[in-house]
TIMI-2910 file (N, C-alpha, C, CB; in pm, 1 decimal, decimal comma, always signed):
<rs>
+----------+----------+----------+----------+----------+----------+----------+----------+----------+----------+----------+----------+------+
!      n_x !      n_y !      n_z !     ca_x !     ca_y !     ca_z !      c_x !      c_y !      c_z !     cb_x !     cb_y !     cb_z ! resn !
+----------+----------+----------+----------+----------+----------+----------+----------+----------+----------+----------+----------+------+
!  -1074,8 !  +1218,7 !   +193,7 !  -1009,5 !  +1102,8 !   +135,1 !  -1116,1 !   +996,9 !   +106,5 !   -897,8 !  +1046,8 !   +229,5 !  Met !
!  -1112,9 !   +945,2 !    -13,0 !  -1211,2 !   +845,2 !    -53,6 !  -1184,2 !   +712,5 !    +17,5 !  -1208,9 !   +825,9 !   -207,0 !  Met !
!  -1288,4 !   +629,9 !    +25,1 !  -1275,7 !   +500,2 !    +91,1 !  -1173,8 !   +411,9 !    +18,2 !  -1412,7 !   +429,6 !    +97,7 !  Ile !
!  -1170,4 !   +421,6 !   -115,6 !  -1073,2 !   +342,2 !   -192,1 !   -930,3 !   +384,3 !   -158,5 !  -1098,6 !   +357,0 !   -343,7 !  Leu !
!   -910,2 !   +513,1 !   -134,9 !   -778,2 !   +561,5 !    -94,9 !   -736,6 !   +501,3 !    +39,4 !   -777,5 !   +715,1 !    -86,8 !  Asp !
!   -829,7 !   +496,1 !   +131,3 !   -799,4 !   +440,5 !   +264,4 !   -768,8 !   +290,8 !   +257,1 !   -917,2 !   +464,8 !   +360,4 !  Arg !
!   -845,8 !   +219,6 !   +176,5 !   -820,6 !    +76,0 !   +159,9 !   -683,3 !    +53,6 !    +97,1 !   -930,9 !    +10,7 !    +72,7 !  Ile !
!   -652,9 !   +129,8 !     -7,0 !   -524,0 !   +115,9 !    -74,6 !   -409,2 !   +149,3 !    +20,3 !   -518,3 !   +206,3 !   -198,8 !  Ala !
!   -425,1 !   +255,1 !    +98,1 !   -320,8 !   +293,6 !   +192,3 !   -302,4 !   +187,0 !   +299,6 !   -354,1 !   +428,2 !   +256,7 !  Leu !
!   -411,1 !   +129,5 !   +347,7 !   -402,7 !    +21,9 !   +447,2 !   -329,9 !    -99,1 !   +390,6 !   -542,9 !    -18,7 !   +494,6 !  Thr !
!   -364,1 !   -138,4 !   +267,2 !   -296,1 !   -252,4 !   +205,0 !   -148,0 !   -222,9 !   +180,7 !   -364,4 !   -289,0 !    +72,8 !  Leu !
!   -116,1 !   -100,5 !   +141,6 !    +24,1 !    -64,5 !   +120,5 !   +102,1 !    -69,4 !   +252,4 !    +34,5 !    +75,8 !    +57,6 !  Ala !
!    +40,6 !    -27,7 !   +359,9 !   +106,2 !    -34,7 !   +491,4 !   +126,8 !   -179,5 !   +532,5 !    +23,1 !    +39,5 !   +598,5 !  Ile !
!    +27,1 !   -264,1 !   +508,7 !    +42,6 !   -407,3 !   +538,9 !   +158,6 !   -465,2 !   +458,3 !    -88,9 !   -485,0 !   +508,1 !  Ile !
!   +165,8 !   -428,6 !   +330,3 !   +277,2 !   -476,0 !   +247,1 !   +411,5 !   -426,3 !   +297,3 !   +257,6 !   -432,0 !   +103,3 !  Gly !
!   +416,2 !   -300,9 !   +339,9 !   +541,7 !   -246,0 !   +392,1 !   +584,0 !   -318,1 !   +520,2 !   +527,2 !    -95,1 !   +418,6 !  Ala !
!   +488,2 !   -345,8 !   +607,1 !   +520,8 !   -419,1 !   +730,1 !   +568,0 !   -561,0 !   +698,8 !   +398,7 !   -423,7 !   +823,6 !  Leu !
!   +505,8 !   -622,5 !   +599,7 !   +548,8 !   -757,2 !   +561,0 !   +691,5 !   -754,3 !   +505,8 !   +452,1 !   -816,9 !   +456,2 !  Asn !
!   +721,7 !   -656,0 !   +418,8 !   +857,9 !   -644,2 !   +366,2 !   +957,4 !   -613,7 !   +477,5 !   +864,5 !   -535,1 !   +258,9 !  Trp !
!   +916,3 !   -534,5 !   +574,9 !  +1003,6 !   -507,2 !   +688,9 !  +1034,5 !   -633,4 !   +766,8 !   +940,1 !   -404,3 !   +780,6 !  Gly !
!   +933,5 !   -717,9 !   +786,9 !   +957,5 !   -842,9 !   +859,7 !  +1044,8 !   -938,1 !   +778,5 !   +824,4 !   -910,8 !   +894,6 !  Ser !
!  +1032,7 !   -933,8 !   +646,0 !  +1120,1 !  -1016,7 !   +562,0 !  +1263,8 !   -966,5 !   +571,5 !  +1072,0 !  -1015,8 !   +414,2 !  Ile !
!  +1281,9 !   -835,6 !   +561,9 !  +1416,7 !   -779,1 !   +565,1 !  +1485,0 !   -792,7 !   +700,6 !  +1411,5 !   -634,6 !   +526,7 !  Gly !
!  +1409,3 !   -771,7 !   +806,6 !  +1470,7 !   -774,2 !   +940,0 !  +1480,8 !   -913,6 !  +1000,5 !  +1392,7 !   -686,4 !  +1032,9 !  Leu !
!  +1379,0 !   -997,2 !   +973,7 !  +1372,3 !  -1125,9 !  +1042,8 !  +1367,2 !  -1246,1 !   +949,9 !  +1253,3 !  -1128,3 !  +1131,3 !  Phe !
!  +1373,2 !  -1222,8 !   +818,2 !  +1361,8 !  -1329,6 !   +718,1 !  +1234,2 !  -1410,2 !   +740,6 !  +1485,5 !  -1422,6 !   +723,1 !  Ala !
!  +1125,5 !  -1339,1 !   +772,7 !   +997,5 !  -1403,2 !   +802,2 !   +888,4 !  -1337,4 !   +717,7 !   +963,5 !  -1393,2 !   +954,4 !  Phe !
!   +826,4 !  -1415,2 !   +630,0 !   +718,7 !  -1366,9 !   +544,4 !   +586,1 !  -1396,4 !   +614,1 !   +724,4 !  -1433,4 !   +402,1 !  Asp !
!   +528,7 !  -1293,0 !   +674,7 !   +406,4 !  -1308,5 !   +753,1 !   +288,4 !  -1349,9 !   +666,7 !   +373,9 !  -1179,4 !   +825,5 !  Leu !
!   +276,4 !  -1293,7 !   +546,6 !   +165,8 !  -1329,8 !   +457,5 !   +174,4 !  -1477,6 !   +420,6 !   +167,3 !  -1242,1 !   +329,8 !  Val !
!   +291,9 !  -1523,8 !   +384,0 !   +308,8 !  -1664,9 !   +349,0 !   +280,3 !  -1754,4 !   +469,3 !   +450,8 !  -1690,5 !   +296,4 !  Ala !
!   +321,8 !  -1712,0 !   +586,3 !   +299,0 !  -1790,0 !   +707,8 !   +149,4 !  -1802,8 !   +737,1 !   +371,2 !  -1725,2 !   +827,4 !  Phe !
!    +77,4 !  -1692,1 !   +724,1 !    -64,5 !  -1692,9 !   +759,0 !   -152,8 !  -1761,1 !   +655,6 !   -111,8 !  -1552,9 !   +778,8 !  Leu !
!   -110,8 !  -1756,9 !   +528,7 !   -200,1 !  -1802,1 !   +422,9 !   -146,8 !  -1920,2 !   +342,4 !   -228,1 !  -1689,1 !   +330,8 !  Phe !
!    -54,2 !  -1997,3 !   +395,9 !    -18,4 !  -2124,6 !   +335,5 !    +99,9 !  -2126,0 !   +242,1 !   -130,8 !  -2174,1 !   +264,3 !  Gly !
!   +194,0 !  -2035,3 !   +255,6 !   +313,2 !  -2035,3 !   +172,8 !   +305,1 !  -1932,9 !    +61,8 !   +335,9 !  -2171,5 !   +114,7 !  Gly !
!   +421,6 !  -1903,9 !     +2,7 !   +429,0 !  -1800,7 !    -99,6 !   +351,0 !  -1835,0 !   -224,8 !   +571,1 !  -1775,4 !   -135,4 !  Gln !
!   +342,4 !  -1959,0 !   -259,4 !   +276,3 !  -1998,1 !   -383,8 !   +130,0 !  -2036,7 !   -363,8 !   +350,4 !  -2113,4 !   -446,8 !  Met !
!    +78,6 !  -2029,3 !   -241,5 !    -63,0 !  -2058,7 !   -217,5 !   -148,6 !  -1953,6 !   -287,3 !    -94,5 !  -2062,8 !    -64,6 !  Ala !
!   -263,1 !  -1994,9 !   -333,3 !   -349,8 !  -1905,3 !   -410,3 !   -387,9 !  -1780,8 !   -330,0 !   -476,0 !  -1979,4 !   -454,4 !  Ala !
!   -423,1 !  -1797,6 !   -203,8 !   -464,0 !  -1683,0 !   -123,0 !   -347,9 !  -1586,8 !   -100,4 !   -519,9 !  -1730,0 !    +11,1 !  Leu !
!   -228,6 !  -1639,4 !    -78,6 !   -111,0 !  -1553,3 !    -63,4 !    -85,6 !  -1473,1 !   -190,2 !    +12,8 !  -1637,0 !    -28,5 !  Ser !
!    -97,7 !  -1537,1 !   -303,0 !    -73,9 !  -1468,6 !   -430,1 !   -178,5 !  -1360,6 !   -455,0 !    -73,8 !  -1569,1 !   -545,7 !  Arg !
!   -302,4 !  -1385,0 !   -414,4 !   -407,4 !  -1282,6 !   -427,1 !   -372,7 !  -1163,2 !   -338,9 !   -547,3 !  -1340,4 !   -388,4 !  Val !
!   -327,8 !  -1189,1 !   -216,3 !   -291,5 !  -1080,4 !   -125,7 !   -172,9 !  -1002,5 !   -180,1 !   -259,5 !  -1134,8 !    +13,8 !  Ile !
!    -70,9 !  -1072,7 !   -230,3 !    +44,1 !  -1003,6 !   -290,0 !     -1,0 !   -914,8 !   -406,5 !   +149,8 !  -1106,0 !   -338,5 !  Tyr !
!    -90,9 !   -965,6 !   -489,9 !   -139,5 !   -888,2 !   -604,4 !   -219,1 !   -766,3 !   -557,7 !   -226,5 !   -976,5 !   -695,9 !  Ala !
!   -303,0 !   -782,3 !   -456,5 !   -380,8 !   -669,7 !   -404,7 !   -290,2 !   -562,8 !   -343,5 !   -481,8 !   -718,6 !   -300,4 !  Leu !
!   -186,8 !   -606,0 !   -273,3 !    -91,9 !   -510,3 !   -216,1 !    -18,5 !   -435,6 !   -327,3 !     +9,2 !   -582,2 !   -123,8 !  Val !
!    +18,9 !   -505,8 !   -433,2 !    +84,6 !   -441,1 !   -546,1 !     -5,7 !   -340,1 !   -615,4 !   +130,3 !   -544,9 !   -645,4 !  Gly !
!   -131,2 !   -376,5 !   -636,4 !   -226,4 !   -283,8 !   -696,3 !   -251,9 !   -163,7 !   -605,4 !   -357,7 !   -355,3 !   -726,7 !  Leu !
!   -255,9 !   -188,5 !   -476,2 !   -274,2 !    -79,5 !   -380,6 !   -156,3 !    +17,2 !   -385,5 !   -291,4 !   -135,0 !   -238,4 !  Ala !
!    -36,4 !    -36,7 !   -399,8 !    +81,3 !    +49,3 !   -412,3 !    +74,4 !   +136,6 !   -535,8 !   +207,4 !    -34,3 !   -415,8 !  Gly !
!    +27,7 !    +79,7 !   -646,4 !    +11,8 !   +159,2 !   -768,1 !    -93,9 !   +267,9 !   -748,8 !    -26,2 !    +69,0 !   -886,6 !  Leu !
!   -202,6 !   +233,8 !   -681,1 !   -306,8 !   +332,6 !   -655,4 !   -253,6 !   +445,4 !   -567,6 !   -428,5 !   +266,5 !   -589,2 !  Trp !
!   -169,4 !   +410,8 !   -469,7 !   -115,5 !   +512,1 !   -378,4 !    -25,0 !   +612,2 !   -450,5 !    -38,0 !   +444,6 !   -265,5 !  Cys !
!    +31,5 !   +574,0 !   -562,8 !   +110,9 !   +669,1 !   -641,5 !    +23,8 !   +786,8 !   -683,3 !   +172,3 !   +600,1 !   -766,3 !  Ile !
!   -102,8 !   +759,3 !   -713,3 !   -191,7 !   +867,7 !   -754,7 !   -215,4 !   +967,9 !   -642,4 !   -324,3 !   +811,2 !   -801,9 !  Thr !
!   -201,9 !   +925,0 !   -518,2 !   -220,7 !  +1015,9 !   -405,1 !   -115,0 !  +1126,3 !   -405,5 !   -215,6 !   +938,1 !   -272,5 !  Leu !
!     +1,1 !  +1097,4 !   -459,2 !   +108,2 !  +1196,5 !   -463,0 !    +79,0 !  +1311,0 !   -558,6 !   +237,5 !  +1130,5 !   -501,9 !  Leu !
!     +3,0 !  +1283,6 !   -663,1 !    -17,9 !  +1381,2 !   -768,6 !   -159,5 !  +1437,1 !   -772,7 !    +14,8 !  +1319,7 !   -900,1 !  Phe !
!   -239,9 !  +1399,4 !   -678,0 !   -379,0 !  +1442,3 !   -677,6 !   -392,4 !  +1582,9 !   -620,6 !   -464,6 !  +1344,6 !   -597,6 !  Arg !
!   -477,4 !  +1662,9 !   -682,9 !   -505,0 !  +1797,6 !   -635,0 !   -609,8 !  +1787,2 !   -524,5 !   -553,7 !  +1891,3 !   -751,4 !  Asp !
!   -572,8 !  +1821,9 !   -403,2 !   -664,7 !  +1810,9 !   -290,5 !   -742,6 !  +1939,7 !   -271,9 !   -588,9 !  +1776,4 !   -162,6 !  Thr !
!   -850,3 !  +1931,1 !   -197,1 !   -933,4 !  +2048,4 !   -171,6 !   -856,2 !  +2156,5 !    -98,2 !  -1056,4 !  +2009,6 !    -91,8 !  Glu !
!   -764,1 !  +2117,7 !    -11,9 !   -685,8 !  +2215,4 !    +63,2 !   -597,2 !  +2298,7 !    -28,8 !   -600,5 !  +2145,0 !   +168,0 !  Glu !
!   -554,0 !  +2240,0 !   -141,0 !   -462,6 !  +2308,9 !   -231,5 !   -534,3 !  +2393,6 !   -335,9 !   -374,5 !  +2208,8 !   -300,3 !  Asn !
!   -661,1 !  +2368,4 !   -359,3 !   -733,5 !  +2442,0 !   -462,6 !   -759,8 !  +2584,6 !   -418,9 !   -865,2 !  +2372,5 !   -496,0 !  Arg !
!   -739,7 !  +2677,2 !   -509,5 !   -771,5 !  +2815,9 !   -483,2 !   -668,0 !  +2891,4 !   -403,5 !   -898,5 !  +2823,2 !   -413,7 !  Gly !
!   -555,0 !  +2829,5 !   -374,2 !   -450,0 !  +2897,6 !   -299,9 !   -333,7 !  +2926,9 !   -392,1 !   -403,9 !  +2813,7 !   -179,6 !  Gln !
!   -262,4 !  +3032,0 !   -361,3 !   -142,5 !  +3065,2 !   -437,6 !    -35,4 !  +2961,4 !   -408,0 !    -91,8 !  +3208,4 !   -403,6 !  Ala !
!    +50,8 !  +2933,1 !   -505,0 !   +158,6 !  +2836,4 !   -480,0 !   +250,6 !  +2884,7 !   -370,2 !   +239,0 !  +2810,9 !   -607,3 !  Pro !
!   +294,9 !  +2791,9 !   -289,5 !   +384,4 !  +2823,6 !   -178,2 !   +527,3 !  +2833,9 !   -231,5 !   +374,6 !  +2715,7 !    -65,2 !  His !
!   +588,3 !  +2949,3 !   -211,2 !   +724,8 !  +2971,0 !   -256,3 !   +809,8 !  +2999,9 !   -133,1 !   +733,3 !  +3088,0 !   -360,7 !  Val !
!   +917,3 !  +2924,8 !   -118,7 !  +1003,0 !  +2943,5 !     -1,6 !  +1111,1 !  +3045,5 !    -26,9 !  +1065,6 !  +2812,6 !    +39,5 !  Ala !
+----------+----------+----------+----------+----------+----------+----------+----------+----------+----------+----------+----------+------+
</rs>
């Protein structure tokens, strides 16, 4: 797994945990830590998490080394 994949996955997990805290406790941790939802740093973090989520979509469709050269698995 490339380093960019790990960074993107970490940011996506942070975003998921933040959304979980919003849904369960009505508490936006990113906004709390970085000065509110409209603060510049919060908006940068939200944008990075969104881009990371888009990057993680590519992980679903990527041909990995484990899958190369093997016959398709048929159940």
